[in-house]
DRENTORKOL-3810 file (N, C-alpha, C; in nm, 4 decimals):
REM DRENTORKOL-3810
@n.u->-0.3616; n.v->1.2276; n.w->1.5885; ca.u->-0.4941; ca.v->1.2784; ca.w->1.5786; c.u->-0.5600; c.v->1.2434; c.w->1.4845
@n.u->-0.6902; n.v->1.2002; n.w->1.4958; ca.u->-0.7801; ca.v->1.1463; ca.w->1.3575; c.u->-0.7951; c.v->1.2467; c.w->1.2913
@n.u->-0.7851; n.v->1.1689; n.w->1.1447; ca.u->-0.8250; ca.v->1.2490; ca.w->1.0773; c.u->-0.9563; c.v->1.2192; c.w->1.0021
@n.u->-0.9709; n.v->1.2951; n.w->0.8469; ca.u->-1.0726; ca.v->1.2693; ca.w->0.8103; c.u->-1.1348; c.v->1.1188; c.w->0.7617
@n.u->-1.2739; n.v->1.0949; n.w->0.7715; ca.u->-1.3045; ca.v->0.9544; ca.w->0.6881; c.u->-1.2550; c.v->0.9208; c.w->0.5999
@n.u->-1.2443; n.v->0.8178; n.w->0.5395; ca.u->-1.2109; ca.v->0.7912; ca.w->0.4360; c.u->-1.3012; c.v->0.6580; c.w->0.3829
@n.u->-1.3553; n.v->0.6334; n.w->0.4485; ca.u->-1.4211; ca.v->0.4884; ca.w->0.3525; c.u->-1.4748; c.v->0.4522; c.w->0.4821
@n.u->-1.6036; n.v->0.3879; n.w->0.4322; ca.u->-1.7521; ca.v->0.2965; ca.w->0.4484; c.u->-1.7463; c.v->0.1988; c.w->0.4106
@n.u->-1.7453; n.v->0.0214; n.w->0.4530; ca.u->-1.8122; ca.v->-0.0588; ca.w->0.3849; c.u->-1.8815; c.v->-0.1177; c.w->0.4448
@n.u->-1.9753; n.v->-0.1883; n.w->0.3856; ca.u->-2.0646; ca.v->-0.2768; ca.w->0.4345; c.u->-2.0502; c.v->-0.4503; c.w->0.3805
@n.u->-2.0036; n.v->-0.5082; n.w->0.4583; ca.u->-1.9744; ca.v->-0.6791; ca.w->0.4312; c.u->-2.0659; c.v->-0.7948; c.w->0.5000
@n.u->-2.0849; n.v->-0.9371; n.w->0.4656; ca.u->-2.0776; ca.v->-1.0144; ca.w->0.5288; c.u->-1.9669; c.v->-1.1059; c.w->0.5408
@n.u->-2.0010; n.v->-1.1134; n.w->0.7031; ca.u->-1.8327; ca.v->-1.2518; ca.w->0.7545; c.u->-1.9099; c.v->-1.3532; c.w->0.7748
@n.u->-1.7563; n.v->-1.4681; n.w->0.7689; ca.u->-1.8044; ca.v->-1.5693; ca.w->0.8225; c.u->-1.7122; c.v->-1.6407; c.w->0.8782
@n.u->-1.7047; n.v->-1.7115; n.w->1.0166; ca.u->-1.6125; ca.v->-1.6777; ca.w->1.0940; c.u->-1.6116; c.v->-1.9000; c.w->1.1167
@n.u->-1.4998; n.v->-1.9243; n.w->1.1054; ca.u->-1.4355; ca.v->-2.0743; ca.w->1.1259; c.u->-1.3655; c.v->-2.0781; c.w->1.2321
@n.u->-1.3465; n.v->-2.1530; n.w->1.3468; ca.u->-1.2851; ca.v->-2.2134; ca.w->1.4790; c.u->-1.1518; c.v->-2.2509; c.w->1.3599
@n.u->-0.9910; n.v->-2.2306; n.w->1.3865; ca.u->-0.8899; ca.v->-2.2715; ca.w->1.4079; c.u->-0.8611; c.v->-2.3467; c.w->1.5357
@n.u->-0.7452; n.v->-2.4060; n.w->1.5035; ca.u->-0.6617; ca.v->-2.4838; ca.w->1.6366; c.u->-0.6038; c.v->-2.3977; c.w->1.6822
@n.u->-0.5946; n.v->-2.3808; n.w->1.8566; ca.u->-0.5286; ca.v->-2.3039; ca.w->1.9399; c.u->-0.4057; c.v->-2.2813; c.w->1.8877
@n.u->-0.3317; n.v->-2.1545; n.w->1.9242; ca.u->-0.1872; ca.v->-2.1323; ca.w->1.9450; c.u->-0.1653; c.v->-2.1438; c.w->2.0347
@n.u->-0.2284; n.v->-2.1455; n.w->2.1418; ca.u->-0.1502; ca.v->-2.1745; ca.w->2.3003; c.u->-0.2214; c.v->-2.3053; c.w->2.3422
@n.u->-0.2830; n.v->-2.3641; n.w->2.2875; ca.u->-0.3747; ca.v->-2.5111; ca.w->2.3493; c.u->-0.4890; c.v->-2.4725; c.w->2.4570
@n.u->-0.4769; n.v->-2.3584; n.w->2.4854; ca.u->-0.6233; ca.v->-2.3221; ca.w->2.5930; c.u->-0.6970; c.v->-2.2602; c.w->2.5470
@n.u->-0.6851; n.v->-2.1388; n.w->2.4520; ca.u->-0.7899; ca.v->-2.0415; ca.w->2.3978; c.u->-0.8236; c.v->-2.0595; c.w->2.2776
@n.u->-0.9985; n.v->-2.0136; n.w->2.1989; ca.u->-0.9797; ca.v->-2.0583; ca.w->2.0762; c.u->-0.9198; c.v->-1.9765; c.w->2.0057
@n.u->-0.8862; n.v->-1.9841; n.w->1.8817; ca.u->-0.8786; ca.v->-1.9107; ca.w->1.7347; c.u->-0.9398; c.v->-1.8958; c.w->1.6408
@n.u->-1.0125; n.v->-1.7738; n.w->1.5794; ca.u->-1.0844; ca.v->-1.7487; ca.w->1.5014; c.u->-1.0191; c.v->-1.7495; c.w->1.3937
@n.u->-1.1178; n.v->-1.8096; n.w->1.2449; ca.u->-1.0556; ca.v->-1.6780; ca.w->1.1145; c.u->-1.1768; c.v->-1.6602; c.w->1.0555
@n.u->-1.1747; n.v->-1.5246; n.w->0.9889; ca.u->-1.3161; ca.v->-1.4734; ca.w->0.9413; c.u->-1.2847; c.v->-1.3784; c.w->0.8237
@n.u->-1.3506; n.v->-1.4500; n.w->0.7165; ca.u->-1.3353; ca.v->-1.4372; ca.w->0.5710; c.u->-1.4796; c.v->-1.3032; c.w->0.5898
@n.u->-1.4575; n.v->-1.2072; n.w->0.4647; ca.u->-1.5452; ca.v->-1.1131; ca.w->0.4562; c.u->-1.5757; c.v->-1.0682; c.w->0.3291
@n.u->-1.6359; n.v->-1.0104; n.w->0.2905; ca.u->-1.6608; ca.v->-1.0099; ca.w->0.1158; c.u->-1.7652; c.v->-0.8951; c.w->0.1158
@n.u->-1.7645; n.v->-0.7517; n.w->0.0603; ca.u->-1.8381; ca.v->-0.6460; ca.w->0.0634; c.u->-1.8344; c.v->-0.5353; c.w->-0.0375
@n.u->-1.9000; n.v->-0.4291; n.w->-0.0033; ca.u->-1.8376; ca.v->-0.3436; ca.w->-0.0838; c.u->-1.8964; c.v->-0.1579; c.w->-0.0089
@n.u->-1.8410; n.v->-0.0207; n.w->-0.0809; ca.u->-1.8618; ca.v->0.0277; ca.w->-0.0227; c.u->-1.7700; c.v->0.1666; c.w->-0.0830
@n.u->-1.7234; n.v->0.2869; n.w->-0.0161; ca.u->-1.6704; ca.v->0.3450; ca.w->-0.0925; c.u->-1.5145; c.v->0.3308; c.w->0.0140
@n.u->-1.4051; n.v->0.3728; n.w->-0.0740; ca.u->-1.2577; ca.v->0.4217; ca.w->-0.0137; c.u->-1.1941; c.v->0.5028; c.w->-0.0837
@n.u->-1.2041; n.v->0.6329; n.w->-0.0291; ca.u->-1.0948; ca.v->0.7434; ca.w->-0.0548; c.u->-1.1677; c.v->0.7698; c.w->-0.2030
@n.u->-1.3061; n.v->0.7999; n.w->-0.1890; ca.u->-1.3810; ca.v->0.8462; ca.w->-0.2667; c.u->-1.4600; c.v->0.7657; c.w->-0.4086
@n.u->-1.3760; n.v->0.6115; n.w->-0.3774; ca.u->-1.3696; ca.v->0.5188; ca.w->-0.5008; c.u->-1.4669; c.v->0.4312; c.w->-0.4158
@n.u->-1.5722; n.v->0.3712; n.w->-0.5480; ca.u->-1.6881; ca.v->0.2241; ca.w->-0.5080; c.u->-1.5417; c.v->0.1388; c.w->-0.5391
@n.u->-1.5884; n.v->0.0477; n.w->-0.4267; ca.u->-1.4995; ca.v->-0.0506; ca.w->-0.4270; c.u->-1.5791; c.v->-0.1829; c.w->-0.3602
@n.u->-1.5366; n.v->-0.3005; n.w->-0.3650; ca.u->-1.5545; ca.v->-0.4325; ca.w->-0.3331; c.u->-1.4262; c.v->-0.4563; c.w->-0.2738
@n.u->-1.4489; n.v->-0.5808; n.w->-0.1564; ca.u->-1.3647; ca.v->-0.6031; ca.w->-0.0732; c.u->-1.3627; c.v->-0.7493; c.w->-0.0206
@n.u->-1.2427; n.v->-0.8020; n.w->-0.0061; ca.u->-1.2516; ca.v->-0.9460; ca.w->0.0228; c.u->-1.1234; c.v->-0.9303; c.w->0.1067
@n.u->-1.1252; n.v->-0.9858; n.w->0.2276; ca.u->-1.0215; ca.v->-1.0097; ca.w->0.3291; c.u->-1.0887; c.v->-1.1423; c.w->0.4351
@n.u->-0.9355; n.v->-1.2214; n.w->0.4504; ca.u->-0.9328; ca.v->-1.2761; ca.w->0.5392; c.u->-0.8407; c.v->-1.2551; c.w->0.6514
@n.u->-0.8994; n.v->-1.2754; n.w->0.8048; ca.u->-0.8001; ca.v->-1.2428; ca.w->0.9064; c.u->-0.7989; c.v->-1.3560; c.w->1.0273
@n.u->-0.7152; n.v->-1.3834; n.w->1.0981; ca.u->-0.7259; ca.v->-1.4358; ca.w->1.1859; c.u->-0.7351; c.v->-1.3776; c.w->1.3365
@n.u->-0.8047; n.v->-1.4336; n.w->1.4101; ca.u->-0.8025; ca.v->-1.3976; ca.w->1.5504; c.u->-0.7858; c.v->-1.4787; c.w->1.6683
@n.u->-0.6914; n.v->-1.4336; n.w->1.7914; ca.u->-0.6686; ca.v->-1.5131; ca.w->1.8796; c.u->-0.7102; c.v->-1.4829; c.w->1.9979
@n.u->-0.8205; n.v->-1.5104; n.w->2.0954; ca.u->-0.8603; ca.v->-1.4810; ca.w->2.1901; c.u->-0.7540; c.v->-1.5347; c.w->2.3086
@n.u->-0.7347; n.v->-1.3812; n.w->2.4021; ca.u->-0.6785; ca.v->-1.3757; ca.w->2.5009; c.u->-0.7075; c.v->-1.4027; c.w->2.6342
@n.u->-0.6820; n.v->-1.4248; n.w->2.7386; ca.u->-0.6954; ca.v->-1.4541; ca.w->2.8761; c.u->-0.8259; c.v->-1.3487; c.w->2.9258
@n.u->-0.7928; n.v->-1.2487; n.w->2.8994; ca.u->-0.9010; ca.v->-1.1501; ca.w->2.9330; c.u->-1.0166; c.v->-1.1247; c.w->2.8631
@n.u->-1.0482; n.v->-1.1976; n.w->2.7262; ca.u->-1.1394; ca.v->-1.2293; ca.w->2.6886; c.u->-1.1734; c.v->-1.1663; c.w->2.5212
@n.u->-1.0835; n.v->-1.0804; n.w->2.5552; ca.u->-1.0518; ca.v->-0.9638; ca.w->2.4426; c.u->-0.9633; c.v->-1.1009; c.w->2.3157
@n.u->-0.9856; n.v->-1.0011; n.w->2.1866; ca.u->-0.9815; ca.v->-1.0908; ca.w->2.0648; c.u->-0.8150; c.v->-0.9725; c.w->2.0460
@n.u->-0.7127; n.v->-1.0345; n.w->1.9984; ca.u->-0.5819; ca.v->-1.0154; ca.w->1.8989; c.u->-0.5924; c.v->-1.0705; c.w->1.7495
@n.u->-0.6266; n.v->-0.9360; n.w->1.6768; ca.u->-0.6674; ca.v->-0.9909; ca.w->1.5432; c.u->-0.5318; c.v->-0.9580; c.w->1.4197
@n.u->-0.5564; n.v->-1.0369; n.w->1.3223; ca.u->-0.4479; ca.v->-0.9614; ca.w->1.2400; c.u->-0.4928; c.v->-1.0070; c.w->1.0634
@n.u->-0.4443; n.v->-0.9204; n.w->0.9807; ca.u->-0.5148; ca.v->-0.9704; ca.w->0.8537; c.u->-0.3872; c.v->-0.9314; c.w->0.7610
@n.u->-0.3177; n.v->-1.0390; n.w->0.7643; ca.u->-0.1466; ca.v->-0.9970; ca.w->0.7560; c.u->-0.1437; c.v->-1.0278; c.w->0.5330
@n.u->-0.1578; n.v->-0.8755; n.w->0.5076; ca.u->-0.1501; ca.v->-0.8448; ca.w->0.3118; c.u->-0.2127; c.v->-0.9737; c.w->0.3016
@n.u->-0.3591; n.v->-1.0109; n.w->0.3534; ca.u->-0.4997; ca.v->-1.0666; ca.w->0.3023; c.u->-0.5269; c.v->-0.9827; c.w->0.2971
@n.u->-0.5924; n.v->-0.8888; n.w->0.2843; ca.u->-0.7077; ca.v->-0.8261; ca.w->0.1832; c.u->-0.6876; c.v->-0.7306; c.w->0.0691
@n.u->-0.8021; n.v->-0.7495; n.w->-0.0048; ca.u->-0.8011; ca.v->-0.6765; ca.w->-0.1265; c.u->-0.8819; c.v->-0.6280; c.w->-0.1314
@n.u->-0.9102; n.v->-0.4975; n.w->-0.2099; ca.u->-1.0013; ca.v->-0.3804; ca.w->-0.2277; c.u->-0.9875; c.v->-0.3799; c.w->-0.4069
@n.u->-1.0792; n.v->-0.3899; n.w->-0.4268; ca.u->-1.1092; ca.v->-0.3588; ca.w->-0.5861; c.u->-1.1803; c.v->-0.2429; c.w->-0.6676
@n.u->-1.1583; n.v->-0.1767; n.w->-0.7156; ca.u->-1.2081; ca.v->-0.0564; ca.w->-0.7530; c.u->-1.1885; c.v->-0.0201; c.w->-0.9116
@n.u->-1.2720; n.v->0.0434; n.w->-0.9636; ca.u->-1.2830; ca.v->0.0152; ca.w->-1.1502; c.u->-1.1527; c.v->0.0435; c.w->-1.2147
@n.u->-1.0630; n.v->0.1211; n.w->-1.1079; ca.u->-0.9346; ca.v->0.1275; ca.w->-1.2164; c.u->-0.8372; c.v->0.0630; c.w->-1.1531
@n.u->-0.9053; n.v->-0.0375; n.w->-1.1096; ca.u->-0.7414; ca.v->-0.1304; ca.w->-1.0050; c.u->-0.7330; c.v->-0.1614; c.w->-0.9144
@n.u->-0.6687; n.v->-0.1818; n.w->-0.8338; ca.u->-0.6705; ca.v->-0.2874; ca.w->-0.7094; c.u->-0.5984; c.v->-0.2293; c.w->-0.5702
@n.u->-0.5875; n.v->-0.2264; n.w->-0.4579; ca.u->-0.4866; ca.v->-0.2202; ca.w->-0.3368; c.u->-0.5231; c.v->-0.3314; c.w->-0.2392
@n.u->-0.3721; n.v->-0.3602; n.w->-0.2123; ca.u->-0.3983; ca.v->-0.4796; ca.w->-0.0830; c.u->-0.4270; c.v->-0.4162; c.w->0.0427
@n.u->-0.3664; n.v->-0.4735; n.w->0.1577; ca.u->-0.4098; ca.v->-0.3976; ca.w->0.2763; c.u->-0.3732; c.v->-0.5054; c.w->0.3805
@n.u->-0.2696; n.v->-0.4753; n.w->0.5081; ca.u->-0.2441; ca.v->-0.5840; ca.w->0.6119; c.u->-0.3414; c.v->-0.4659; c.w->0.7388
@n.u->-0.3892; n.v->-0.5569; n.w->0.8157; ca.u->-0.4378; ca.v->-0.4847; ca.w->0.9663; c.u->-0.3719; c.v->-0.5305; c.w->1.0646
@n.u->-0.3897; n.v->-0.4499; n.w->1.1949; ca.u->-0.3933; ca.v->-0.5119; ca.w->1.3347; c.u->-0.4889; c.v->-0.4622; c.w->1.4020
@n.u->-0.5630; n.v->-0.5626; n.w->1.4887; ca.u->-0.6958; ca.v->-0.4932; ca.w->1.5786; c.u->-0.6779; c.v->-0.5471; c.w->1.7275
@n.u->-0.7720; n.v->-0.5045; n.w->1.7859; ca.u->-0.8111; ca.v->-0.5288; ca.w->1.9037; c.u->-0.9502; c.v->-0.5334; c.w->1.9282
@n.u->-1.0062; n.v->-0.6892; n.w->1.9720; ca.u->-1.1706; ca.v->-0.6613; ca.w->1.9266; c.u->-1.2052; c.v->-0.7559; c.w->2.0894
@n.u->-1.3075; n.v->-0.7080; n.w->2.0980; ca.u->-1.4191; ca.v->-0.7348; ca.w->2.2140; c.u->-1.5020; c.v->-0.8038; c.w->2.1374
@n.u->-1.5868; n.v->-0.8658; n.w->2.2605; ca.u->-1.7251; ca.v->-0.9638; ca.w->2.2504; c.u->-1.8660; c.v->-0.8544; c.w->2.2665
@n.u->-1.9797; n.v->-0.8742; n.w->2.1863; ca.u->-2.0840; ca.v->-0.7522; ca.w->2.2278; c.u->-2.2001; c.v->-0.8266; c.w->2.3332
@n.u->-2.2557; n.v->-0.7848; n.w->2.4108; ca.u->-2.4017; ca.v->-0.8826; ca.w->2.4886; c.u->-2.4924; c.v->-0.9393; c.w->2.3738
@n.u->-2.5150; n.v->-0.8775; n.w->2.2117; ca.u->-2.5626; ca.v->-0.9828; ca.w->2.1287; c.u->-2.5307; c.v->-1.0343; c.w->2.0720
@n.u->-2.3748; n.v->-1.0838; n.w->2.0735; ca.u->-2.3069; ca.v->-1.1840; ca.w->2.0373; c.u->-2.2540; c.v->-1.1616; c.w->1.8965
@n.u->-2.2382; n.v->-1.0479; n.w->1.9158; ca.u->-2.0949; ca.v->-0.9837; ca.w->1.7802; c.u->-1.9928; c.v->-0.9796; c.w->1.8561
@n.u->-1.8916; n.v->-0.9036; n.w->1.7435; ca.u->-1.7585; ca.v->-0.8418; ca.w->1.7899; c.u->-1.7359; c.v->-0.6939; c.w->1.7719
@n.u->-1.6525; n.v->-0.6303; n.w->1.7998; ca.u->-1.6507; ca.v->-0.5105; ca.w->1.7981; c.u->-1.4919; c.v->-0.4975; c.w->1.7767
@n.u->-1.4190; n.v->-0.4707; n.w->1.6301; ca.u->-1.2784; ca.v->-0.4620; ca.w->1.6465; c.u->-1.2072; c.v->-0.2965; c.w->1.6291
@n.u->-1.1009; n.v->-0.2488; n.w->1.6533; ca.u->-1.0264; ca.v->-0.1089; ca.w->1.6661; c.u->-0.9622; c.v->-0.1537; c.w->1.6360
@n.u->-0.8510; n.v->-0.0495; n.w->1.5003; ca.u->-0.6780; ca.v->-0.0998; ca.w->1.4834; c.u->-0.6589; c.v->-0.0017; c.w->1.3983
@n.u->-0.5613; n.v->-0.0389; n.w->1.3454; ca.u->-0.5031; ca.v->0.0384; ca.w->1.2097; c.u->-0.4306; c.v->-0.0759; c.w->1.0694
@n.u->-0.4775; n.v->0.0160; n.w->0.9838; ca.u->-0.4204; ca.v->-0.0668; ca.w->0.8640; c.u->-0.3779; c.v->0.0044; c.w->0.7148
@n.u->-0.2755; n.v->-0.0717; n.w->0.6683; ca.u->-0.1902; ca.v->0.0263; ca.w->0.6065; c.u->-0.1894; c.v->-0.0511; c.w->0.4218
@n.u->-0.2462; n.v->0.0185; n.w->0.3048; ca.u->-0.2912; ca.v->0.0188; ca.w->0.1970; c.u->-0.1254; c.v->-0.0021; c.w->0.0960
@n.u->-0.1528; n.v->-0.0896; n.w->-0.0179; ca.u->-0.0273; ca.v->-0.0731; ca.w->-0.1335; c.u->-0.1075; c.v->-0.0640; c.w->-0.2690
@n.u->-0.1339; n.v->0.0650; n.w->-0.2742; ca.u->-0.2378; ca.v->0.0412; ca.w->-0.4024; c.u->-0.2167; c.v->0.0920; c.w->-0.5018
@n.u->-0.2151; n.v->0.0191; n.w->-0.6300; ca.u->-0.1759; ca.v->0.0109; ca.w->-0.7760; c.u->-0.2779; c.v->0.1214; c.w->-0.8430
@n.u->-0.4070; n.v->0.1194; n.w->-0.8385; ca.u->-0.5582; ca.v->0.1721; ca.w->-0.8660; c.u->-0.4982; c.v->0.3695; c.w->-0.8208
@n.u->-0.5262; n.v->0.3603; n.w->-0.9106; ca.u->-0.4628; ca.v->0.5395; ca.w->-0.9187; c.u->-0.5857; c.v->0.6253; c.w->-0.8452
@n.u->-0.7189; n.v->0.5456; n.w->-0.8095; ca.u->-0.8088; ca.v->0.6260; ca.w->-0.7415; c.u->-0.8351; c.v->0.5900; c.w->-0.6107
@n.u->-0.7510; n.v->0.5249; n.w->-0.5503; ca.u->-0.7136; ca.v->0.4470; ca.w->-0.4506; c.u->-0.5585; c.v->0.5118; c.w->-0.3963
@n.u->-0.4678; n.v->0.5819; n.w->-0.4829; ca.u->-0.3348; ca.v->0.5747; ca.w->-0.4806; c.u->-0.3259; c.v->0.6908; c.w->-0.3485
@n.u->-0.4125; n.v->0.7664; n.w->-0.3100; ca.u->-0.3973; ca.v->0.8462; ca.w->-0.1711; c.u->-0.3577; c.v->0.7729; c.w->-0.0452
@n.u->-0.3819; n.v->0.6503; n.w->-0.0603; ca.u->-0.4009; ca.v->0.5382; ca.w->0.0930; c.u->-0.2355; c.v->0.5319; c.w->0.0867
@n.u->-0.1301; n.v->0.5263; n.w->-0.0125; ca.u->-0.0230; ca.v->0.4914; ca.w->-0.0069; c.u->0.0339; c.v->0.5554; c.w->0.0891
@n.u->0.1358; n.v->0.4485; n.w->0.1978; ca.u->0.2324; ca.v->0.5548; ca.w->0.3065; c.u->0.1219; c.v->0.6097; c.w->0.4211
@n.u->0.0299; n.v->0.5643; n.w->0.4223; ca.u->-0.0652; ca.v->0.6753; ca.w->0.5314; c.u->-0.1372; c.v->0.5248; c.w->0.6482
@n.u->-0.1555; n.v->0.5543; n.w->0.7834; ca.u->-0.1942; ca.v->0.4900; ca.w->0.8433; c.u->-0.3253; c.v->0.5276; c.w->0.8506
@n.u->-0.3978; n.v->0.4212; n.w->0.8463; ca.u->-0.5665; ca.v->0.4331; ca.w->0.8434; c.u->-0.5995; c.v->0.3388; c.w->0.9978
@n.u->-0.6826; n.v->0.4568; n.w->1.0731; ca.u->-0.7324; ca.v->0.3486; ca.w->1.1642; c.u->-0.8828; c.v->0.3292; c.w->1.1435
@n.u->-0.9419; n.v->0.1927; n.w->1.1974; ca.u->-1.0772; ca.v->0.1710; ca.w->1.1582; c.u->-1.1247; c.v->0.0921; c.w->1.3058
@n.u->-1.3066; n.v->0.0940; n.w->1.2650; ca.u->-1.2966; ca.v->0.0107; ca.w->1.3317; c.u->-1.4309; c.v->-0.0828; c.w->1.2452
@n.u->-1.4597; n.v->-0.2377; n.w->1.2765; ca.u->-1.5100; ca.v->-0.2965; ca.w->1.2357; c.u->-1.5750; c.v->-0.3486; c.w->1.3548
@n.u->-1.6949; n.v->-0.3992; n.w->1.2664; ca.u->-1.8670; ca.v->-0.4158; ca.w->1.3943; c.u->-1.8932; c.v->-0.5670; c.w->1.3080
@n.u->-1.8905; n.v->-0.6945; n.w->1.3754; ca.u->-2.0012; ca.v->-0.7473; ca.w->1.3171; c.u->-2.0948; c.v->-0.7868; c.w->1.3901
@n.u->-2.2235; n.v->-0.8275; n.w->1.3376; ca.u->-2.3111; ca.v->-0.8763; ca.w->1.4042; c.u->-2.3165; c.v->-1.0321; c.w->1.4695
@n.u->-2.4076; n.v->-1.0955; n.w->1.5301; ca.u->-2.4207; ca.v->-1.2178; ca.w->1.5762; c.u->-2.4337; c.v->-1.3018; c.w->1.4410
@n.u->-2.5219; n.v->-1.2275; n.w->1.3516; ca.u->-2.5393; ca.v->-1.3180; ca.w->1.2323; c.u->-2.4772; c.v->-1.3065; c.w->1.1079
@n.u->-2.3437; n.v->-1.1827; n.w->1.1190; ca.u->-2.2040; ca.v->-1.1756; ca.w->1.0711; c.u->-2.2696; c.v->-1.0661; c.w->0.9477
@n.u->-2.3461; n.v->-1.0021; n.w->1.0125; ca.u->-2.3717; ca.v->-0.8259; ca.w->0.8772; c.u->-2.2296; c.v->-0.7436; c.w->0.9821
@n.u->-2.1686; n.v->-0.6560; n.w->0.8675; ca.u->-1.9891; ca.v->-0.6688; ca.w->0.9413; c.u->-2.0253; c.v->-0.4765; c.w->0.8769
@n.u->-1.9804; n.v->-0.3981; n.w->0.9106; ca.u->-1.9176; ca.v->-0.3012; ca.w->0.8824; c.u->-1.8134; c.v->-0.2340; c.w->0.9365
@n.u->-1.7392; n.v->-0.1876; n.w->0.7848; ca.u->-1.5775; ca.v->-0.1103; ca.w->0.8336; c.u->-1.5987; c.v->0.0220; c.w->0.8307
@n.u->-1.5514; n.v->0.0636; n.w->0.9212; ca.u->-1.5444; ca.v->0.2567; ca.w->0.9138; c.u->-1.3913; c.v->0.2843; c.w->0.8872
@n.u->-1.3532; n.v->0.3848; n.w->0.7997; ca.u->-1.2089; ca.v->0.4136; ca.w->0.8276; c.u->-1.1961; c.v->0.5935; c.w->0.8126
@n.u->-1.0240; n.v->0.5677; n.w->0.9256; ca.u->-1.0010; ca.v->0.7428; ca.w->0.9226; c.u->-0.9148; c.v->0.7461; c.w->0.8442
@n.u->-0.8500; n.v->0.8621; n.w->0.8500; ca.u->-0.6919; ca.v->0.8869; ca.w->0.8334; c.u->-0.6071; c.v->0.9257; c.w->0.9525
@n.u->-0.5148; n.v->0.8472; n.w->0.9698; ca.u->-0.4755; ca.v->0.9089; ca.w->1.1097; c.u->-0.3155; c.v->1.0069; c.w->1.0906
@n.u->-0.3636; n.v->1.1211; n.w->1.1782; ca.u->-0.2659; ca.v->1.2183; ca.w->1.1360; c.u->-0.1595; c.v->1.2550; c.w->1.2339
END
């Protein structure tokens, strides 16, 4: 069951084409940097994730523990998986789950929880990340 909203961040995302994993459909690498709030703390975020296009045009994305959240009192890392779809405006919409490992006291409430998210990126790279606790 979808729980309380626990975060909202805005970022700038940059894409790069990668060698295809299956020889036929494209793969992408996205890096993102931004800021917002998470678990009540003001944070800065940085992440790199890969996405492979599937035959139906959807994207299978993964951030394999290459996400960093920096708060005033320390850091957290995260890993995430998601499914993305392109929109008519040239952007992309992802939904998925992520898991945090926080050493920052302000972010420690995220440890051991499944967090679900929506990640939206416009064609010009403006991104929003909305997060909820999954109960």
